[in-house]
N, C-alpha and C positions, 0 to 999 in steps of 0.2 A: 443520415447524410456521411459520406466518406471525408477523410481527410484530402486536403490536396498539398504539394508541396511547400504551397506559401505560407499553410497554417496547419497545426495539428487538430483534426477534426474528430467526432466522434460519429459516427452514422446517424484477523479479529484480536487489540492485545490477542494471543495466540488461540484459535479456537480449539485445540488440544495439542498436547505436546509438553514440552519442558518448561514453558514460561508461564501458563495459565492452568490455574485448577478449575476446572467446570464445577457448576452446581449439579450435585448428582441427581437430584429429582426433575431438573428440565430437561437434559439432553442426556441419557445415559449411553447411549449407544456412542456418543462421541467421546466419551472418557479415555483417557491414555493414564496409566498408571505414573505418579511421581515419585521422584526419589527423595526430594526434599521440599517441604510445605514452610509457610510462614502464616504468621497473624497478621491480621489487617483489621485497623482499626475502622471504628464506624464511622468517625468523622472524616475518613479518607474517601468514602463515596458519597457523591451528591445525591439529592433527594429524587432527581429524575432517575438514578440509576436504579431504583428500587420497584419490584412490582408487587403489590399486594404484601407488602413488608417483607419481600424475599431480595436476596441479591440477585441483580440479574446474573445469569451465567456468563464467564468469560471477564469477571471482574476482580478474579483474586488473584494477586500476583504470587509467585514463585521467587524466594530467594536462593542464591548457591552461596557455599562455602568458601570457594573461589573469589579471587580478587575482582573487584568491580571493573568493568571496562573503562578506562580513562577519557575517550573521545566518547562514550555514552554519558558518563558523570558531567562533561564538560557541556555537553548541549543541553545537560536538563539544568546545570546550574546557570546557563544563560536563558532559561525559562520556556525553553523548547522542548517538543517530545521527540522520541526515538523510536520508530517501527522498522519492521525488517520483513523480506521476503527470502524465503528457502527456495531456490528455482531449479528444475529439473528440465532435461531434454528426452523427450520420448515419453512412453506411456507403460503403464503396468509394470512387470517385473523388470522391462528392459530399460527404464528410466535412468538416465545418466545425471548424477547431481551435480550441478555447478557450482552452487556455493551459497552465500547468504550475503543479502543486499541489506544493509542497513541504512535508513535514511533519517536525516534532521529535518523534523518539521517547523517552519518557521512560526510558531503558534502566537507571537506576542505581534507580529505583522500580519498575519493572515488567518486568525482564528477561526472564520467560520469554515474556509477551505479546507485549511489543515484538520478541523475536526469531522468533517465530511470523510477524508481521505483516513484518517485514524480509526473511525467508527467500521469503514469497510477492511481495516487490516485486523480488527480485533473480534468483529462478529457482533458486535454490540448492537447493530441496527437489525432490526427483526421485520422481516416480510413473512406474512402467514405463519406469525409464532415461531419463525425459525431462522439462526443467523444468516447474514447475507453478507456477501464481501466477495474478496479476492481470491481466497482459499480456494485452491483448484481452477481457477481460470488461467487464462494464457496472455502472453505478449503475442497479440496477433500479428503486427508490423513490425519489421525491423528493416531498418536502411542504415547500411554501414556507412560511418563517419557521419552520421546525420542524429539518429533517435532510435530508441526502441519503445514502442506503444503497447499499453496494456489496459486492463481493466473493465473490460466489455463483458461481465459474468452474465449478461442479458442474452447476446445473441452471439456473442466469442466470435464476432467478425467485423467490428468498429462501428456498429450502426445502433447499438443498445447505448439506454441513458437512463440512469435513475441517480438519484442524490437522496441525501436523509432528510433534506429538506423538500422534496417532492421531486417531479419527474425533472428539473434543472433548477440552477440558481445564477445568481448574477456574477458576475466578476468582482471580485474584491477590491483589487488595487494592482498597481503594477511596478511596485516598489523596486522589486528584486528583476533581475535580467538573465537572459539566456546568455551569460559571457563565459561560462566554463564547461566543460564535459560534466557530467553529472549533475546537472541542475534538473531537479523534479517539479514537473508543470502540468497544467491542465488541459487538456485536450478539449476540443470544442466544436460547433457547427456555424459559429459566428459569435457575436458579442453578446455576453450574458445569457450562454447558453452550457454552463458546467454542469457535468454529471457525476460518472463515476470512471470515466477514462483519463487517463495521464498517460506522459512520456517523461523518458530520462534522455537528456542529450548525450551524444558520443563525443561531440565538439561544440565549438561556438556557434550559436544558432542567431545572431542578433536581429534577424529580420522577423522574428517573433516577438521581438519587446515590442510591448503595448497592446498585443492582440492575446496573449495566453498568460495566464497568471501563474508565476514562478511561486512555489509555495515551500519548497523543500531544497535539499540536496543530499547526494550520497555522503554518507559520513566519513569513509576513511578509505586507503588503498586498496585495502583487500576486499572489500566492498565493490569498489570501482572496477577490481580484476572480474570479480563475478558479471558486471557490467559486460565487460569487455568479450567475456566468452558468451553471453547472450547476442552480443552485436556480431559474433563470428558464426554464429547459428547458420546452416545452410536452408537457401530460401529458393522458392520459386518466385521471382519478381520481388516482392516485399515479403510474402508469406513462409514463416518457416515450414520446412518441410515434414519436420516433426513437432509435435506439442512441445511449445517453450511455456512450462507450466510454472503456477506459483504453488509449489506443495505445501507450504506452511508459511503463516504470516502470523505477525502479531507485535504487540508494543513491548518495549524493553524499559 
């Protein structure tokens, strides 16, 4: 079921790169060399993140020698998580990198919804023993002065649905509102039909309050600038003319 204007409907920590060190024996083809690694304590991993006494891929963080991002640290201090998308326009060698979108997830208020989104960012969710989620998926719908919508890594057109809990899961709560640009909210096809699709507001959208679960927000001004670049992508109707793609994604 596709979305309507009245509602936004639905029809990896980083999988590889500079944020996560993959487990070499699990997915050797997805490894990218890292310049700096760190140690991880055994008690930093919850029991469900072990498979046959091995650490699941995409669970080892990398640290850097540079100063920590104060906005990221402030969000973590609030008890929330921070994830990111690196977004590009185009495909193959012709892709134009638009920038990074950092998002604070309201873990304390919407733990189930946030965990669903976070695992699709990090690749911790496995389907057919392969990391599954937002990496290389697209923003399939762009509406200027309203929102950008993505997350359909199933059908890539707004009709696909999947969650870490099953085909869909219930609305967690409506504590947060679509009160500002940069609110991160779940797309759905009616009450209690959340899956993998989401949208980021480009303006206040209060008519969606009570219908869609707001579970996060764009973290900073630089990230919001990247959202604006996505919003400005050329479209045919509401479909980007060129793929508006999540090149990398993960947790900070």
